[in-house]
C-alpha positions as CSV (number, residue, x, y, z in Angstrom):
1,V,-10.9,-12.1,5.8
2,Q,-11.1,-8.4,5.4
3,L,-8.6,-5.7,4.4
4,Q,-9.7,-2.1,5.2
5,A,-7.7,0.6,3.6
6,S,-7.9,4.3,4.6
7,G,-5.9,7.5,4.6
8,G,-6.2,8.7,1.0
9,G,-7.1,12.2,0.1
10,L,-6.1,15.3,-1.9
11,V,-2.6,16.7,-1.3
12,Q,-0.3,19.2,-3.1
13,A,2.8,18.1,-4.8
14,G,5.6,17.7,-2.3
15,G,3.2,16.9,0.5
16,S,2.7,13.7,2.5
17,L,0.0,11.2,3.3
18,K,-0.1,8.0,5.4
19,L,-2.2,5.1,4.3
20,S,-3.4,2.4,6.6
21,C,-4.6,-1.1,6.0
22,A,-6.2,-3.1,8.8
23,A,-6.4,-6.8,8.3
24,S,-8.8,-9.1,10.1
25,G,-9.6,-12.8,9.9
26,R,-6.1,-14.3,9.7
27,T,-2.4,-13.5,9.5
28,F,-0.4,-13.4,6.3
29,N,3.1,-13.9,4.9
30,D,3.4,-10.6,3.2
31,M,1.3,-7.5,2.9
32,G,1.7,-4.8,0.3
33,W,0.4,-1.8,-1.6
34,F,-0.4,-1.5,-5.2
35,R,-1.8,1.4,-7.2
36,Q,-3.8,1.9,-10.4
37,A,-3.9,5.3,-12.1
38,P,-6.6,6.2,-14.6
39,G,-6.1,4.4,-17.9
40,K,-3.1,2.4,-16.6
41,E,-2.5,-1.1,-15.3
42,R,-2.2,-1.8,-11.6
43,E,1.4,-1.6,-10.4
44,F,3.3,-2.8,-7.4
45,V,4.3,-0.1,-4.9
46,A,5.8,-1.7,-1.8
47,S,5.6,-4.9,0.3
48,I,6.7,-6.1,3.7
49,S,7.3,-9.5,5.2
50,W,4.9,-9.8,8.1
51,I,7.2,-12.0,10.1
52,F,10.7,-10.7,9.3
53,G,9.9,-7.1,8.3
54,G,11.9,-7.2,5.1
55,T,10.7,-4.6,2.6
56,S,10.6,-4.1,-1.1
57,Y,9.8,-1.0,-3.2
58,A,9.1,0.0,-6.8
59,D,11.9,2.1,-8.2
60,S,9.5,5.0,-8.7
61,V,8.9,5.3,-4.9
62,K,12.2,4.4,-3.4
63,G,13.4,7.0,-1.0
64,R,10.0,8.7,-0.8
65,F,7.6,6.0,0.5
66,A,8.1,3.7,3.5
67,I,6.0,0.6,4.3
68,S,5.7,-0.6,7.9
69,R,3.5,-2.8,10.0
70,D,2.2,-3.0,13.5
71,K,1.7,-6.6,14.5
72,A,-0.3,-5.8,17.5
73,K,-2.9,-3.9,15.4
74,N,-2.6,-6.2,12.4
75,T,-2.1,-3.1,10.3
76,V,0.2,-2.2,7.5
77,Y,1.1,1.5,6.7
78,L,2.4,3.3,3.7
79,Q,4.0,6.6,4.6
80,M,4.2,8.7,1.4
81,N,6.5,11.8,1.3
82,G,7.5,14.0,-1.5
83,L,4.3,13.2,-3.4
84,K,4.2,13.9,-7.1
85,P,1.2,14.3,-9.5
86,E,2.2,11.0,-11.1
87,D,1.5,9.3,-7.7
88,T,-2.2,10.0,-8.2
89,A,-4.0,6.7,-8.2
90,V,-6.3,4.4,-6.3
91,Y,-4.1,2.6,-3.8
92,Y,-4.9,-1.0,-2.8
93,C,-3.6,-3.0,0.0
94,A,-3.1,-6.7,-0.5
95,A,-2.0,-9.7,1.5
96,V,-0.7,-13.2,0.6
97,T,-0.7,-16.5,2.5
98,P,1.9,-19.2,2.2
99,G,1.9,-20.6,-1.3
100,S,-0.1,-17.9,-3.0
101,N,0.9,-14.9,-5.0
102,W,-0.5,-11.4,-5.1
103,D,-3.1,-12.2,-7.8
104,G,-4.4,-15.1,-5.7
105,G,-4.3,-13.2,-2.4
106,Y,-6.6,-10.9,-0.6
107,W,-7.3,-7.3,-1.6
108,G,-8.8,-4.3,0.1
109,Q,-11.3,-1.9,-1.5
110,G,-8.8,0.9,-2.4
111,T,-8.3,4.4,-1.3
112,L,-7.9,7.4,-3.7
113,V,-4.8,9.5,-3.5
114,T,-4.8,12.7,-5.6
115,V,-1.7,14.9,-5.9
116,S,-2.2,18.3,-7.3
117,S,0.6,20.2,-9.1
Protein backbone atom coordinates (compact mmCIF):
# COMPACT_ATOMS: atom_id res chain seq x y z
CA VAL A 1 0.00 0.00 0.00
CA GLN A 2 1.36 3.39 -0.98
CA LEU A 3 0.08 6.95 -0.65
CA GLN A 4 1.91 9.47 -2.79
CA ALA A 5 1.22 13.11 -1.95
CA SER A 6 2.16 16.00 -4.20
CA GLY A 7 1.30 19.60 -5.00
CA GLY A 8 2.87 21.51 -2.16
CA GLY A 9 4.89 24.65 -2.69
CA LEU A 10 5.34 28.31 -1.86
CA VAL A 11 2.40 30.66 -2.31
CA GLN A 12 1.52 34.16 -1.19
CA ALA A 13 -1.24 34.78 1.31
CA GLY A 14 -4.59 34.73 -0.42
CA GLY A 15 -3.37 32.32 -3.06
CA SER A 16 -4.37 28.77 -3.89
CA LEU A 17 -2.81 25.34 -4.12
CA LYS A 18 -4.18 21.92 -4.94
CA LEU A 19 -2.73 18.86 -3.26
CA SER A 20 -3.08 15.37 -4.67
CA CYS A 21 -2.69 11.98 -3.06
CA ALA A 22 -2.61 8.89 -5.22
CA ALA A 23 -3.35 5.62 -3.45
CA SER A 24 -2.24 2.23 -4.66
CA GLY A 25 -2.47 -1.26 -3.31
CA ARG A 26 -6.04 -1.32 -2.09
CA THR A 27 -9.17 0.72 -1.54
CA PHE A 28 -10.11 2.43 1.68
CA ASN A 29 -13.09 3.54 3.73
CA ASP A 30 -12.00 7.11 4.22
CA MET A 31 -9.14 9.26 3.06
CA GLY A 32 -8.05 12.51 4.60
CA TRP A 33 -5.52 15.25 5.01
CA PHE A 34 -3.65 16.23 8.14
CA ARG A 35 -1.00 18.85 8.69
CA GLN A 36 1.83 19.54 11.07
CA ALA A 37 3.30 22.99 11.49
CA PRO A 38 6.77 23.51 13.00
CA GLY A 39 6.67 23.02 16.74
CA LYS A 40 3.03 21.95 16.73
CA GLU A 41 1.18 18.68 16.88
CA ARG A 42 -0.33 17.09 13.84
CA GLU A 43 -3.91 18.22 13.24
CA PHE A 44 -6.84 17.05 11.19
CA VAL A 45 -7.68 19.11 8.11
CA ALA A 46 -10.32 17.28 6.09
CA SER A 47 -11.60 13.82 5.24
CA ILE A 48 -13.86 12.17 2.71
CA SER A 49 -15.79 8.93 2.62
CA TRP A 50 -14.47 7.01 -0.36
CA ILE A 51 -17.77 5.27 -1.04
CA PHE A 52 -20.37 7.92 -0.21
CA GLY A 53 -18.37 11.10 -0.69
CA GLY A 54 -19.34 12.67 2.61
CA THR A 55 -16.83 15.24 3.83
CA SER A 56 -15.61 16.66 7.11
CA TYR A 57 -13.45 19.74 7.77
CA ALA A 58 -11.58 21.37 10.59
CA ASP A 59 -13.18 24.66 11.60
CA SER A 60 -10.01 26.51 10.66
CA VAL A 61 -10.34 25.57 6.98
CA LYS A 62 -14.09 25.47 6.43
CA GLY A 63 -15.12 27.61 3.51
CA ARG A 64 -11.56 27.81 2.18
CA PHE A 65 -10.51 24.19 1.56
CA ALA A 66 -12.35 21.50 -0.37
CA ILE A 67 -11.58 17.78 -0.38
CA SER A 68 -12.62 15.58 -3.29
CA ARG A 69 -11.81 12.22 -4.76
CA ASP A 70 -11.52 10.61 -8.17
CA LYS A 71 -12.42 6.96 -7.86
CA ALA A 72 -11.13 6.08 -11.32
CA LYS A 73 -7.70 7.48 -10.46
CA ASN A 74 -7.78 6.34 -6.82
CA THR A 75 -6.76 9.85 -5.91
CA VAL A 76 -7.90 12.33 -3.29
CA TYR A 77 -7.43 16.08 -3.67
CA LEU A 78 -7.33 19.07 -1.37
CA GLN A 79 -8.12 22.37 -3.04
CA MET A 80 -6.85 25.15 -0.80
CA ASN A 81 -8.04 28.70 -1.44
CA GLY A 82 -7.58 31.86 0.56
CA LEU A 83 -4.38 30.53 2.05
CA LYS A 84 -3.06 32.17 5.19
CA PRO A 85 0.43 32.13 6.73
CA GLU A 86 -0.96 29.96 9.53
CA ASP A 87 -1.73 27.27 6.93
CA THR A 88 2.02 26.74 6.54
CA ALA A 89 2.75 23.11 7.40
CA VAL A 90 3.69 19.73 6.06
CA TYR A 91 0.49 18.19 4.73
CA TYR A 92 0.00 14.45 4.96
CA CYS A 93 -2.60 12.30 3.32
CA ALA A 94 -3.92 9.31 5.19
CA ALA A 95 -6.31 6.47 4.61
CA VAL A 96 -8.23 4.10 6.83
CA THR A 97 -9.65 0.65 6.27
CA PRO A 98 -12.74 -0.80 7.95
CA GLY A 99 -12.22 -1.11 11.67
CA SER A 100 -9.16 1.13 11.87
CA ASN A 101 -8.68 4.73 12.89
CA TRP A 102 -6.33 7.35 11.48
CA ASP A 103 -3.49 6.46 13.81
CA GLY A 104 -3.69 2.86 12.69
CA GLY A 105 -4.14 3.69 9.04
CA TYR A 106 -1.83 4.35 6.13
CA TRP A 107 0.12 7.58 5.71
CA GLY A 108 1.85 9.32 2.84
CA GLN A 109 5.21 11.02 3.01
CA GLY A 110 3.98 14.61 3.34
CA THR A 111 4.22 17.65 1.12
CA LEU A 112 5.31 21.08 2.34
CA VAL A 113 3.02 24.08 1.95
CA THR A 114 4.51 27.47 2.73
CA VAL A 115 2.35 30.58 2.73
CA SER A 116 4.16 33.90 2.77
CA SER A 117 2.62 37.07 4.16
